[in-house]
C-alpha positions in Angstrom: 0.0 0.0 0.0 1.3 3.5 -0.9 1.5 6.3 1.6 -1.7 8.4 1.6 -1.6 11.8 0.0 -2.5 13.6 3.3 -4.1 16.5 1.5 -5.2 17.9 4.9 -1.9 17.7 6.6 -3.0 15.6 9.6 -0.3 12.9 9.8 1.2 13.0 13.2 3.5 11.0 15.5 3.0 10.4 19.2 3.8 8.0 21.9 1.0 5.4 21.6 1.1 2.1 23.4 4.5 2.7 24.8 6.4 3.9 21.7 6.4 6.5 19.0 3.9 5.7 16.3 2.4 7.5 13.3 -1.3 8.1 12.9 -3.8 10.5 11.3 -5.0 13.1 13.8 -8.7 13.2 13.3 -9.4 16.1 15.7 -7.1 18.3 13.6 -9.7 18.2 10.9 -11.9 20.4 13.0 -10.0 23.5 11.9 -11.2 22.9 8.4 -14.4 21.0 9.0 -16.0 21.8 12.4 -18.9 19.4 11.5 -16.5 16.5 11.8 -16.4 16.8 15.6 -20.0 15.8 15.7 -19.8 12.7 13.5 -21.0 9.4 14.9 -18.2 7.1 15.9 -18.9 4.8 12.9 -18.7 7.6 10.4 -15.5 8.9 12.0 -14.0 5.5 11.4 -15.1 5.6 7.8 -13.6 9.1 7.5 -10.3 7.8 8.8 -10.4 5.0 6.3 -10.8 7.4 3.4 -8.0 9.6 4.7 -5.7 6.6 5.0 -6.5 5.5 1.5 -6.5 8.9 -0.3 -4.9 8.3 -3.7 -6.5 11.1 -5.8 -8.4 8.5 -7.9 -10.6 6.1 -5.9 -10.4 8.3 -2.9 -10.0 12.0 -3.4 -9.9 15.0 -1.2 -13.5 15.8 -2.4 -14.7 12.4 -1.0 -13.1 13.1 2.3 -14.6 16.6 2.5 -18.1 15.2 1.7 -17.9 12.8 4.6 -16.3 15.3 7.0 -19.0 17.9 6.3 -21.8 15.4 6.2 -24.9 16.1 8.2 -26.9 13.1 9.0 -30.0 15.1 8.4 -29.3 15.9 4.7 -29.9 12.5 3.3 -27.6 13.4 0.4 -26.1 10.2 -1.1 -22.3 10.1 -0.8 -20.5 7.3 -2.7 -17.2 6.1 -1.3 -14.6 3.4 -1.8 -14.1 1.7 1.6 -11.1 -0.5 2.3 -11.6 -2.9 5.2 -8.5 -4.1 6.9 -9.5 -7.8 7.4 -12.0 -10.3 6.0 -13.6 -12.9 8.3 -15.4 -16.0 6.9 -17.3 -19.0 8.0 -16.8 -22.3 6.2 -20.0 -22.4 4.2 -19.5 -19.1 2.3 -15.7 -19.1 2.9 -15.1 -22.4 1.2 -17.1 -21.1 -1.8 -15.1 -17.9 -1.9 -11.9 -19.9 -2.0 -13.1 -22.2 -4.7 -13.9 -19.1 -6.7 -10.4 -17.8 -6.1 -8.9 -21.2 -7.1 -11.0 -21.1 -10.3 -9.7 -17.5 -11.0 -6.2 -18.9 -10.7 -7.0 -21.4 -13.4 -8.5 -18.9 -15.7 -5.6 -16.5 -15.4 -3.1 -19.3 -16.1 -5.2 -20.4 -19.1 -4.9 -16.8 -20.4 -1.1 -17.1 -20.2 -0.7 -15.3 -16.9 0.7 -16.1 -13.5 -2.0 -18.0 -11.7 -0.1 -17.9 -8.4 -0.4 -14.1 -8.4 -4.1 -14.6 -7.6 -4.2 -14.4 -3.8 -5.8 -12.4 -1.1 -4.1 -9.0 -0.5 -6.0 -8.6 2.8 -5.7 -10.9 5.8 -8.4 -13.5 5.9 -9.6 -15.6 8.8 -11.8 -18.6 8.1 -13.5 -20.3 11.0 -14.9 -23.8 10.3 -18.1 -23.6 12.4 -21.1 -24.2 10.2 -20.6 -27.9 9.5 -21.5 -29.3 12.9 -24.7 -31.4 12.7 -26.4 -32.5 15.9 -26.6 -36.2 15.0 -26.0 -37.3 18.6 -27.5 -35.5 21.6 -28.3 -36.0 25.3 -25.2 -38.1 26.0 -21.7 -37.1 27.3 -20.0 -38.6 24.2 -22.0 -36.5 21.8 -19.1 -34.1 21.2 -16.7 -36.7 20.0 -19.3 -38.7 18.0 -20.6 -35.6 16.2 -17.0 -34.4 15.4 -16.2 -37.9 14.0 -19.3 -37.6 11.7 -18.4 -34.1 10.7 -14.9 -35.1 9.5 -16.3 -38.2 7.7 -18.9 -36.1 5.8 -16.7 -33.2 5.0 -13.3 -34.8 4.3 -13.2 -33.4 0.8 -14.1 -29.9 1.9 -11.5 -29.9 4.7 -8.8 -31.2 2.5 -9.5 -28.3 0.2 -9.3 -25.8 3.1 -5.9 -27.2 4.1 -4.8 -26.7 0.5 -6.1 -23.2 0.4 -4.4 -22.3 3.7 -1.1 -23.5 2.4 -1.4 -21.9 -1.1 -3.1 -18.6 -0.4 -0.8 -16.3 1.6 -2.7 -14.5 4.4 -5.4 -17.1 4.9 -5.6 -18.5 8.4 -8.0 -21.4 9.1 -9.5 -22.1 12.5 -10.3 -25.9 12.3 -13.5 -27.5 13.3 -14.3 -28.0 17.0 -12.9 -24.6 18.2 -16.0 -22.4 18.2 -18.3 -20.1 16.3 -16.7 -17.4 14.0 -18.1 -14.4 15.9 -17.2 -15.6 19.4 -13.7 -16.6 18.2 -13.4 -13.1 16.7 -14.6 -11.5 19.9 -12.3 -13.6 22.2 -9.2 -14.0 20.0 -9.0 -12.5 16.5 -10.1 -8.9 16.7 -7.4 -6.3 17.4 -9.5 -3.1 17.6 -6.5 -1.1 16.6 -4.0 -2.1 13.9 -0.7 -1.0 12.4 -1.1 -1.1 8.7 1.4 -1.5 5.8 1.5 2.2 5.4 3.0 2.5 8.8 0.0 4.2 10.3 -1.9 3.1 13.4 -5.6 2.9 12.6 -8.9 1.4 13.7 -9.4 -2.2 12.7 -12.3 -2.6 10.2 -13.8 -5.8 9.0 -16.2 -7.3 6.6 -17.4 -10.8 7.0 -19.2 -13.5 5.0 -21.9 -13.9 7.6 -24.6 -11.5 8.4 -23.9 -11.6 12.1 -20.4 -10.1 11.6 -21.6 -6.9 13.4 -21.3 -8.8 16.7 -17.7 -7.5 16.9 -19.2 -4.0 16.9 -19.6 -4.7 20.6 -15.8 -4.5 21.0 -15.7 -1.1 19.1 -14.7 -2.7 15.8 -16.6 -1.3 12.7 -17.7 -4.4 10.7 -20.7 -5.7 8.9 -21.7 -8.7 6.9 -21.5 -9.1 3.1 -22.1 -11.9 0.7 -19.2 -14.1 -0.1 -19.1 -12.6 -3.6 -18.3 -9.1 -2.2 -15.8 -10.5 0.2 -13.9 -12.2 -2.6 -13.5 -8.9 -4.4 -12.3 -7.3 -1.2 -9.9 -10.1 -0.6 -8.4 -9.4 -4.0 -8.0 -5.7 -3.3 -11.2 -4.3 -4.7 -12.7 -1.6 -2.5 -16.2 -2.0 -1.1 -18.3 0.5 -3.1 -21.0 2.0 -0.8 -23.2 4.9 0.0 -22.4 6.5 3.3 -25.4 5.5 5.4 -27.6 7.4 7.8 -26.7 6.7 11.4 -29.5 6.0 13.9 -28.5 6.7 17.5 -30.0 4.4 20.2 -29.7 6.1 23.6 -29.7 3.5 26.4 -30.7 4.5 29.9 -31.5 2.7 33.1 -30.5 -0.8 34.3 -32.0 -4.2 33.3 -34.2 -5.5 36.1 -33.0 -8.5 38.0 -33.5 -11.7 36.0 -33.7 -9.9 32.7 -30.8 -10.7 30.3 -29.2 -9.2 27.2 -31.2 -11.6 25.0 -34.4 -10.1 26.4 -33.1 -6.7 25.6 -32.0 -7.5 22.1 -35.4 -9.0 21.3 -37.0 -5.8 22.5 -34.6 -3.8 20.5 -35.3 -5.9 17.4 -39.0 -5.3 17.6 -38.6 -1.6 18.2 -36.0 -1.0 15.4 -38.1 -2.9 12.9 -40.9 -0.5 13.7 -38.6 2.5 13.2 -37.1 1.1 10.0 -33.3 0.9 10.0 -32.6 -1.2 6.8 -29.5 0.1 5.1 -28.6 2.3 8.0 -26.0 2.1 10.7 -27.1 1.9 14.3 -24.9 3.4 17.0 -25.4 2.9 20.8 -24.7 5.6 23.3 -26.1 6.9 26.7 -25.5 6.4 30.4 -26.6 2.7 30.4 -23.4 1.7 28.4 -21.6 1.7 31.7 -23.8 -1.1 32.9 -23.3 -3.3 29.8 -20.4 -5.7 29.5 -18.8 -6.3 26.1 -20.6 -9.6 26.0 -23.9 -7.8 26.5 -23.0 -5.3 23.8 -22.0 -8.1 21.5 -25.4 -9.7 22.0 -27.1 -6.4 20.9 -24.7 -5.9 18.0 -25.1 -9.6 16.9 -28.7 -9.2 15.9 -28.2 -6.1 13.7 -29.4 -8.1 10.6 -32.5 -9.1 12.6 -33.4 -5.5 13.3 -32.4 -4.6 9.7 -29.3 -2.4 10.3 -26.0 -2.7 8.6 -24.2 -2.7 12.0 -24.8 -1.9 15.7 -21.8 0.1 16.8 -20.5 0.7 20.3 -17.6 3.0 21.2 -14.3 2.1 22.8 -14.3 2.6 26.6 -13.1 1.0 29.8 -15.4 -2.1 29.3 -13.5 -2.8 26.0 -10.1 -2.5 27.7 -11.4 -4.8 30.5 -12.6 -7.4 27.9 -9.3 -7.4 26.1 -7.5 -8.0 29.3 -9.8 -10.8 30.5 -9.5 -12.6 27.1 -5.7 -12.6 27.3 -4.8 -10.0 24.6 -1.3 -8.7 24.8 -1.1 -5.9 27.4 1.0 -3.7 25.0 -1.8 -4.0 22.4 -4.4 -3.2 24.9 -2.6 0.0 26.0 -2.3 1.0 22.3 -6.0 0.6 21.9 -6.7 3.0 24.7 -4.0 5.5 23.8 -5.1 5.6 20.1 -8.8 5.8 20.8 -8.3 8.8 23.1 -5.9 10.5 20.7 -8.3 10.5 17.7 -11.7 11.0 19.4 -13.0 7.4 19.3 -12.9 7.0 23.1 -16.4 7.2 24.6 -17.0 10.7 26.1 -20.4 11.1 27.7 -20.1 14.8 27.3 -19.7 14.6 23.5 -22.5 15.4 21.2 -22.9 13.4 18.0 -25.1 14.2 15.1 -27.5 11.3 14.4 -30.2 11.1 11.7 -32.7 9.9 14.3 -32.5 9.0 18.0 -34.4 6.1 19.5 -34.7 6.0 23.3 -34.7 2.7 25.2 -35.0 2.5 29.0 -33.5 -0.8 30.1 -35.6 -0.7 33.2 -38.8 -1.3 31.1 -37.5 -4.5 29.5 -39.0 -7.8 30.6 -38.3 -11.5 29.9 -39.0 -12.1 26.3 -39.4 -14.7 23.6 -39.6 -14.1 19.8 -41.6 -16.2 17.4 -43.0 -18.3 15.9 -41.5 -17.3 12.6 -39.5 -14.0 12.8 -37.1 -12.5 15.3 -39.1 -9.3 15.5 -42.2 -11.1 16.8 -41.4 -10.4 20.4 -43.7 -11.8 23.1 -43.9 -11.3 26.8 -44.0 -14.7 28.6 -47.8 -14.6 29.2 -48.3 -14.0 25.4 -46.4 -17.0 24.2 -49.2 -19.6 24.6 -51.6 -17.6 22.3 -49.0 -17.7 19.5 -49.4 -21.4 19.1 -52.4 -23.2 17.6 -55.1 -24.6 19.9 -54.5 -28.2 21.0 -55.9 -30.9 18.8 -59.2 -32.6 19.6 -60.0 -36.2 18.7 -57.6 -39.1 19.2 -55.8 -38.2 22.3 -53.1 -40.7 21.8 -51.9 -40.3 18.3 -50.6 -43.0 15.9 -47.4 -43.8 17.8 -48.3 -44.8 21.3 -44.7 -45.9 22.2 -43.4 -42.3 22.5 -43.6 -40.7 26.0 -46.7 -38.5 26.2 -48.7 -37.7 23.1 -47.6 -34.8 21.0 -49.8 -31.8 20.3 -49.7 -28.4 18.7 -47.1 -26.2 20.4 -45.3 -29.1 22.0 -41.5 -28.7 22.0 -39.4 -31.2 20.1 -36.1 -29.2 19.9 -34.5 -27.2 22.7 -31.1 -25.9 21.9 -28.6 -23.6 23.7 -26.8 -22.6 20.6 -25.6 -19.6 18.5 -23.1 -16.8 18.8 -25.8 -14.5 20.1 -25.9 -15.9 23.6 -23.2 -18.6 24.1 -20.6 -15.8 24.1 -22.3 -14.2 27.1 -21.1 -15.6 30.5 -24.1 -14.1 32.3 -26.5 -16.0 30.1 -24.6 -19.2 30.2 -24.0 -19.2 34.0 -27.6 -18.3 34.7 -28.6 -21.3 32.5 -26.2 -23.6 34.4 -27.5 -22.5 37.8 -31.1 -22.9 36.7 -30.3 -26.4 35.5 -28.7 -27.1 38.9 -31.8 -25.9 40.7 -34.1 -27.9 38.4 -32.1 -31.1 39.1 -32.1 -30.5 42.8 -35.9 -30.2 42.7 -36.1 -33.5 40.8 -37.2 -32.1 37.5 -36.4 -33.8 34.2 -36.8 -33.1 30.4 -39.1 -35.4 28.4 -36.9 -37.6 26.2 -39.0 -36.6 23.1 -37.3 -33.2 23.3 -34.0 -33.1 21.5 -31.8 -31.0 23.8 -28.4 -29.8 23.0 -25.6 -27.4 24.1 -23.3 -26.0 21.4 -21.0 -23.4 22.9 -19.4 -20.7 20.8 -15.9 -21.5 22.2 -14.2 -23.8 24.6 -13.9 -21.0 27.1 -17.6 -21.6 27.9 -17.2 -25.2 28.9 -14.1 -24.2 30.9 -16.0 -21.8 33.1 -19.1 -23.9 33.4 -17.0 -26.9 34.5 -15.0 -24.7 36.9 -18.3 -23.5 38.4 -19.5 -27.1 38.8 -22.5 -26.7 36.5 -21.7 -29.2 33.7 -23.2 -32.2 35.4 -26.6 -30.6 36.0 -26.8 -29.5 32.3 -26.0 -33.0 31.2 -28.5 -34.5 33.6 -31.2 -32.4 31.8 -29.9 -33.5 28.4 -27.9 -30.4 27.6 -24.7 -32.1 27.0 -22.1 -30.5 24.7 -22.8 -31.6 21.2 -19.9 -29.6 19.6 -18.5 -26.1 19.1 -20.3 -24.6 16.2 -23.5 -22.9 14.9 -25.5 -26.2 14.9 -29.2 -25.8 15.4 -29.3 -22.0 14.7 -28.0 -22.6 11.2 -30.4 -25.5 10.6 -28.1 -28.4 11.5 -30.4 -29.7 14.2 -30.0 -33.3 12.9 -32.7 -35.9 12.8 -35.5 -36.2 15.3 -36.5 -39.5 16.9 -38.2 -41.5 14.1 -41.4 -42.0 16.1 -41.6 -38.3 17.0 -41.1 -37.3 13.4 -43.7 -39.8 12.2 -46.2 -38.5 14.8 -45.7 -35.0 13.5 -46.1 -35.9 9.9 -49.0 -38.3 10.3 -51.1 -35.9 12.4 -49.9 -32.7 10.7 -48.8 -31.2 14.0 -47.4 -27.7 14.4 -44.7 -28.5 16.9 -42.0 -26.1 18.2 -38.3 -25.6 18.6 -36.9 -23.2 21.2 -33.3 -22.0 20.8 -31.1 -19.3 22.1 -30.2 -18.1 18.6 -31.0 -15.3 16.2 -32.9 -16.9 13.4 -36.3 -18.6 13.5 -37.5 -18.4 9.9 -39.9 -21.1 8.6 -38.2 -24.3 7.6 -34.8 -23.3 9.0 -34.4 -25.2 12.2 -36.0 -28.5 11.0 -38.2 -29.3 8.0 -41.0 -30.7 10.1 -40.9 -28.0 12.8 -43.1 -25.1 11.8 -42.9 -22.9 14.9 -39.6 -21.7 16.2 -38.9 -19.4 19.2 -35.9 -17.5 20.3 -35.1 -17.2 24.0 -32.3 -16.7 26.4 -30.4 -19.9 27.4 -32.1 -20.2 30.9 -35.5 -19.8 29.2 -34.6 -22.5 26.7 -34.1 -24.9 29.7 -37.3 -23.7 31.3 -39.4 -24.3 28.2 -37.7 -27.7 27.8 -38.8 -28.6 31.3 -42.3 -27.5 30.6 -42.3 -29.4 27.3 -44.7 -27.0 25.5 -44.9 -23.4 24.3 -48.5 -23.4 25.5 -47.2 -22.8 29.0 -47.2 -19.4 30.7 -43.9 -19.5 32.5 -45.0 -16.7 34.8 -47.9 -18.7 36.1 -47.7 -22.4 35.1 -45.5 -24.9 36.8 -42.6 -26.3 34.8 -43.1 -29.7 36.4 -43.6 -31.6 39.5 -40.8 -31.9 42.0 -39.5 -35.0 43.7 -41.7 -34.2 46.7 -44.8 -34.1 44.5 -45.3 -30.3 44.6 -45.4 -28.0 41.5 -42.1 -26.3 40.7 -42.3 -22.8 39.0 -39.7 -20.7 37.1 -39.5 -18.3 40.1 -38.4 -21.3 42.2 -35.5 -22.1 39.9 -34.2 -18.7 38.8 -30.9 -18.1 40.4 -30.0 -15.1 42.5 -28.2 -12.6 40.2 -25.6 -12.1 42.9 -24.6 -15.8 42.8 -24.3 -15.5 39.0 -22.0 -12.5 39.2 -19.9 -14.2 41.9 -19.4 -17.3 39.7 -18.5 -15.1 36.6 -15.9 -13.2 38.7 -14.5 -16.5 40.0 -14.7 -18.8 36.9 -15.0 -16.7 33.8 -11.8 -14.7 34.2 -8.5 -14.8 32.3 -7.9 -18.5 33.0 -10.9 -19.5 31.0 -9.3 -18.0 27.9 -5.7 -18.7 28.6 -3.5 -21.1 26.6 -6.2 -21.6 23.9 -4.7 -22.4 20.4 -7.6 -21.8 18.1 -5.6 -22.8 15.1 -5.0 -26.3 16.4 -7.3 -28.9 15.0 -6.2 -32.0 16.9 -5.6 -35.4 15.5 -8.5 -35.4 13.1 -7.3 -32.2 11.4 -3.6 -33.1 11.5 -4.1 -36.5 9.7 -6.0 -35.0 6.8 -4.1 -35.1 3.6 -4.2 -32.2 1.2 -2.9 -31.8 -2.3 0.1 -29.5 -3.0 0.6 -27.1 -5.9 -0.5 -23.7 -7.1 -3.6 -25.1 -8.8 -6.1 -27.3 -7.1 -6.6 -30.7 -8.8 -10.3 -30.7 -9.3 -12.1 -34.0 -9.1 -14.8 -33.7 -11.8 -16.8 -36.4 -10.1 -16.9 -34.7 -6.7 -20.3 -33.6 -5.4 -18.7 -31.3 -2.8 -16.0 -29.3 -4.6 -16.2 -28.1 -8.2 -14.7 -25.2 -10.3 -16.8 -22.1 -10.0 -19.1 -21.4 -13.0 -19.3 -17.7 -12.1 -16.2 -16.5 -13.9 -17.5 -17.6 -17.3 -18.9 -15.0 -19.6 -22.4 -14.1 -18.5 -25.5 -13.3 -20.5 -25.8 -9.6 -21.4 -27.3 -7.5 -18.6 -28.0 -4.4 -20.6 -31.0 -3.5 -22.6 -34.7 -4.1 -22.0 -36.0 -7.4 -20.6 -38.9 -8.2 -23.0 -41.9 -10.6 -22.4 -40.3 -12.3 -19.5 -42.0 -15.2 -17.7 -42.6 -14.9 -13.9 -40.6 -17.9 -12.6 -42.1 -17.2 -9.1 -44.5 -14.7 -7.6 -43.7 -14.4 -3.9 -45.1 -12.4 -1.0 -43.6 -10.2 1.7 -40.6 -11.1 3.9 -39.1 -13.7 1.7 -35.8 -14.5 3.4 -32.5 -15.9 2.0 -33.6 -19.1 3.8 -36.5 -19.3 1.4 -34.3 -18.6 -1.6 -31.0 -20.3 -0.9 -30.6 -24.0 0.0 -30.2 -24.4 3.7 -30.2 -27.3 6.1 -30.9 -30.9 5.1 -31.4 -32.0 1.5 -35.0 -33.0 1.0 -35.2 -36.7 -0.1 -37.5 -36.2 -3.1 -36.2 -32.9 -4.6 -34.0 -32.2 -7.7 -30.8 -32.0 -5.6 -31.5 -35.4 -4.1 -32.2 -36.9 -7.5 -28.8 -35.6 -8.7 -27.0 -37.1 -5.8 -28.7 -40.4 -6.2 -27.8 -40.5 -9.9 -24.2 -39.8 -8.8 -24.3 -42.9 -6.5 -24.7 -41.0 -3.2 -26.7 -42.9 -0.5 -29.4 -40.9 1.2 -27.6 -41.2 4.5 -24.7 -39.4 3.0 -26.6 -36.5 1.4 -25.2 -34.2 4.2 -26.6 -30.6 4.1 -26.9 -28.0 1.5 -24.4 -25.8 3.4 -21.8 -28.5 3.2 -22.3 -28.9 -0.5 -22.1 -25.2 -1.3 -18.9 -25.9 -3.2 -20.8 -27.8 -5.9 -23.0 -25.6 -8.2 -24.9 -28.5 -9.7 -26.3 -29.4 -6.3 -26.9 -25.9 -5.1 -28.8 -24.6 -8.2 -31.2 -27.6 -7.8 -31.9 -26.5 -4.2 -32.5 -22.8 -5.0 -36.1 -21.9 -4.2 -36.7 -25.4 -2.8 -37.6 -24.5 0.8 -40.5 -26.6 2.0 -42.2 -23.4 3.4 -41.8 -21.3 0.2 -45.2 -19.9 -0.9 -45.4 -19.2 -4.7 -48.7 -17.6 -5.8 -48.4 -19.4 -9.1 -49.1 -22.8 -7.4 -51.0 -21.8 -4.3 -52.1 -23.4 -2.0 -49.2 -25.7 -2.6 -45.9 -24.9 -0.8 -42.3 -25.8 -1.5 -40.1 -25.5 -4.6 -42.7 -25.7 -7.3 -43.9 -23.3 -10.0 -46.2 -23.3 -13.0 -45.6 -22.5 -16.7 -48.1 -21.7 -19.4 -48.8 -24.8 -21.5 -47.5 -27.2 -18.8 -50.3 -28.9 -16.9 -48.8 -29.9 -13.6 -46.6 -27.8 -11.3 -42.9 -28.3 -11.9 -39.8 -28.1 -9.6 -38.4 -24.5 -10.0 -35.1 -25.9 -11.4 -36.9 -27.8 -14.2 -39.1 -24.9 -15.1 -36.1 -22.6 -15.3 -34.3 -25.1 -17.5 -37.2 -25.3 -19.9 -37.3 -21.5 -20.2 -33.5 -21.4 -20.8 -33.8 -24.0 -23.6 -36.4 -22.0 -25.5 -34.7 -18.7 -24.9 -37.4 -17.0 -22.8 -36.2 -14.7 -20.0 -37.3 -15.3 -16.5 -37.9 -12.8 -13.6 -38.9 -13.2 -10.0 -41.6 -11.0 -8.5 -41.8 -10.4 -4.7 -43.1 -8.1 -2.0 -41.4 -6.0 0.7 -38.3 -7.1 2.6 -37.0 -9.4 -0.1 -33.8 -11.2 0.9 -33.9 -10.7 4.6 -31.7 -13.0 6.8 -28.3 -14.5 6.3 -25.7 -13.1 4.0 -26.0 -16.1 1.8 -24.3 -15.7 -1.5 -26.0 -18.7 -3.0 -29.3 -16.9 -2.8 -28.0 -14.7 -5.6 -25.8 -17.3 -7.3 -28.6 -19.8 -7.5 -30.9 -17.0 -8.8 -28.4 -16.3 -11.6 -27.9 -19.9 -12.4 -31.6 -20.4 -12.9 -31.4 -17.8 -15.6 -33.3 -15.1 -13.8 -32.5 -11.7 -15.4 -34.1 -9.5 -12.7 -35.9 -9.6 -9.4 -38.8 -7.2 -9.1 -39.7 -6.5 -5.4 -41.3 -3.7 -3.4 -38.1 -3.5 -1.3 -34.9 -5.3 -0.7 -32.7 -6.1 2.3 -29.2 -4.7 2.0 -26.9 -7.7 1.6 -29.1 -9.6 -0.9 -29.6 -6.6 -3.1 -25.9 -6.1 -3.3 -25.3 -9.8 -4.0 -27.8 -9.8 -6.9 -26.0 -6.9 -8.5 -22.6 -8.5 -8.0 -23.9 -11.7 -9.7 -25.3 -9.8 -12.7 -29.0 -10.0 -11.7 -30.9 -6.7 -11.8 -32.8 -5.7 -8.6 -35.8 -3.6 -9.5 -37.8 -1.9 -6.7 -41.5 -1.5 -7.7 -43.2 1.7 -6.5 -46.6 -0.1 -6.2 -48.0 -3.6 -6.1 -48.4 -4.9 -9.6 -51.6 -6.7 -8.8 -52.5 -10.4 -9.3 -50.1 -12.3 -11.6 -50.3 -15.7 -13.0 -48.4 -18.0 -15.4 -49.9 -16.2 -18.4 -48.5 -12.8 -17.4 -45.6 -11.5 -19.4 -43.3 -8.8 -18.0 -41.2 -6.2 -19.8 -38.6 -4.1 -17.9 -37.5 -1.0 -19.8 -33.9 -1.1 -18.9 -31.7 1.2 -20.9 -29.2 0.0 -23.4 -25.7 0.2 -22.0 -24.7 0.5 -18.3 -27.5 1.0 -15.8 -26.6 4.2 -13.9 -27.3 4.6 -10.2 -30.8 5.7 -9.3 -32.3 5.0 -12.7 -36.1 4.9 -12.9 -37.7 2.7 -15.4 -41.2 1.4 -16.3 -42.2 -2.2 -15.8 -45.1 -3.5 -17.9 -47.3 -6.4 -16.8 -49.2 -7.8 -19.8 -51.9 -10.4 -19.6 -53.9 -11.9 -22.5 -57.2 -11.3 -20.7 -56.5 -8.3 -18.4 -54.4 -6.1 -20.7 -51.4 -4.0 -19.6 -50.6 -2.6 -16.2 -47.5 -0.3 -16.0 -45.6 0.4 -12.8 -42.8 2.8 -12.2 -39.7 1.3 -10.6 -36.2 2.2 -9.3 -33.3 0.0 -10.5 -31.4 -0.6 -7.3 -28.0 -0.2 -8.6 -26.8 2.2 -5.9 -23.2 3.1 -6.9 -21.1 3.7 -10.0 -18.9 0.7 -9.1 -22.0 -1.6 -9.0 -23.0 -0.3 -12.4 -19.6 -1.3 -13.7 -19.8 -4.7 -12.2 -23.3 -5.3 -13.6 -22.2 -4.2 -17.1 -19.5 -6.9 -17.1 -21.9 -9.7 -16.0 -20.9 -9.7 -12.3 -18.0 -8.9 -10.0 -16.1 -12.1 -10.5 -16.0 -11.6 -14.3 -14.9 -8.0 -13.7 -12.2 -9.1 -11.3 -11.0 -11.8 -13.7 -10.6 -9.2 -16.5 -8.5 -7.1 -14.1 -6.4 -10.0 -13.1 -5.7 -11.1 -16.6 -4.7 -7.6 -17.5 -2.5 -7.3 -14.5 -0.8 -10.7 -14.6 -0.7 -11.7 -18.2 2.5 -10.5 -20.0 1.0 -10.1 -23.5 -1.9 -8.1 -22.1 0.4 -5.9 -20.2 2.4 -5.3 -23.3 -0.8 -4.5 -25.3 -1.9 -2.1 -22.6 1.6 -0.4 -22.5 
């Protein structure tokens, strides 16, 4: 990296962290731009990023001035080129990103260039955390057995990752069994302040291939989630093209009542901010209550930024951050540098400072109560007495069901999965210790969990099991069935594993609406388990309480959780631990020793014995159903000019998530992907999950729009991955219909309602859409990450200004896109033609938001654009031609 131009003369040197270091003195800008002193912390970090990368081309003095003078109340769009200092990835999207890079190497070499020159130019940390499946639960050996299964299923994938780590400089892999990406980041990886190649000390900034990357905002690190496609470009040195967002300030006051946890607060926050509307905006927390929130509490609030719709949920650097760095064993010299630098440049929290927010939302922590969210979305917050009403009424008729051998007859609202899982809560010692103490109290009262409930504990790092064991709480958790099943995302990402066969048969035979309760962040339909319709988010102790009750129809404030050994009813109030005991255990057991001597890059014997190929180019196995060369660097169909007489491949409603679009969880046994695997000789028991097979495009495209809960108006009331075409009698799988349209040369579009693409930063939601031949997605509104992913894959996102009205398979759609590049903020007309109802025209905004996105779209997507650059840069004859 070259030395920045420093047009504003603010490069300084000072003693920071014990020695003389260079930095950019942000307060010195006040002499030129007084407005900069009132910028939110997150925008101040963006401003520093621009100053440090000023080159007169991508980043100019004019860009810097626009941000420095920016008022959050103007709403004027400012496009910038942002350069994150690090990329963090989980294995699902990370592996796909690395297969794309490996394919780029091959293409550069085929063009006569130096394939080895294709490598990340920014540090990359990849944590293998999404491949854990809860095959075995409720037994002390579940951890080892599940890890054995994980390695058996994913051998090809992990061998590829070992190759990538060896061949791509700057890529570090955290092997399976160490924890969840965001908790590992919080406890080990994040630096908060860095010293860059230009010799300047600067704030650490990250992007991550997981929508919950903002969790690290709780440590004062500006970061957000992107699709794997955008991360790949950033890894190769491309800037992140973005519009500077509005910043919504959330002022926190008061103190949480006794027995109310950070999970209860974040569910309240999610409901409130969804009502306010923060999609595409930064959220920044401030106020007197910050002093009462640990970094773990803050991380819980930041973690669910995608659930409340924000790009990030930023906290400032203060004494709590310094305390956390010390407890988790960071180098003391580094910790001292963080404080010195933050104070020097105005990033240290100063309660007296006034920052200019576009809007301020007030939340009094004292008004927050115990909460649950469900049954289908994280913003559906419920007080405990309201939960029962959110479930269907109990069934009448046969009281016993078809399978009399299972303990107790299942009914609507009964719980079949109870999981303490997810980065949201397992990183929080207060939540985990409270859960352990509640389990201890339940066991001492003689309570048990019905065996039909699949219980599990999947901590986000080994530090959790260290402090639970030190506190003597492990045995009680295991007694109730909450034995450690592994260290990974598990149930929250849909890897809940199979239910007991009799339980699953009972659910299917009687069409029961049963429930899962988990301490995670996602509860979309069909995500947790295909046969479990209702899913509820709750704190870890409430997960245990509901597991004891066995049903979501219970009011935990009034109804007993069970009958004690002495025959008397036992209530939640009887079991809830004294907060003082929780805090004493945290102080004694969750200190520095819980995090000391942890080597997160050690994989143990399973990882060490894995073989991996050597050489610059990966030796693809063309018969592999796990790893295949990326098809996304091949020339794409033209994306300019009108889309004429397109067929609606799907007509969808509101709040379609990336879980509905992109393959997730188990592979349904009768779908197109299953048929392909069967044809390739793969037994059903070895189908694994869609996530594990993300490296194979043939499998993934067949799973796109295959979610069992997908509702497509063209085939209503049927659900699942089906659609209808004119002239074809029966509904078809979406993949087959798209293939038919492609063969006859008819363009396809997808039509949807508001909030299209909410949820995970799943690149395959866009990749699969493109592979199906979809030219454009027409929606009333888009969630941030998926909109960007569509553009980066060469699919045009079009935002309709009004509902197009009823559509069917006979409707033909024309989008009046201009010939040539689609410029940002272009309005077009969309015509809906029907042989019987005539033409209906709707105005629409093409959601290409920046000039860089326009350039990517014109080249058929970012990977093709990057390949063109790489060939130009690393192919001798191209360089000569350019010269």
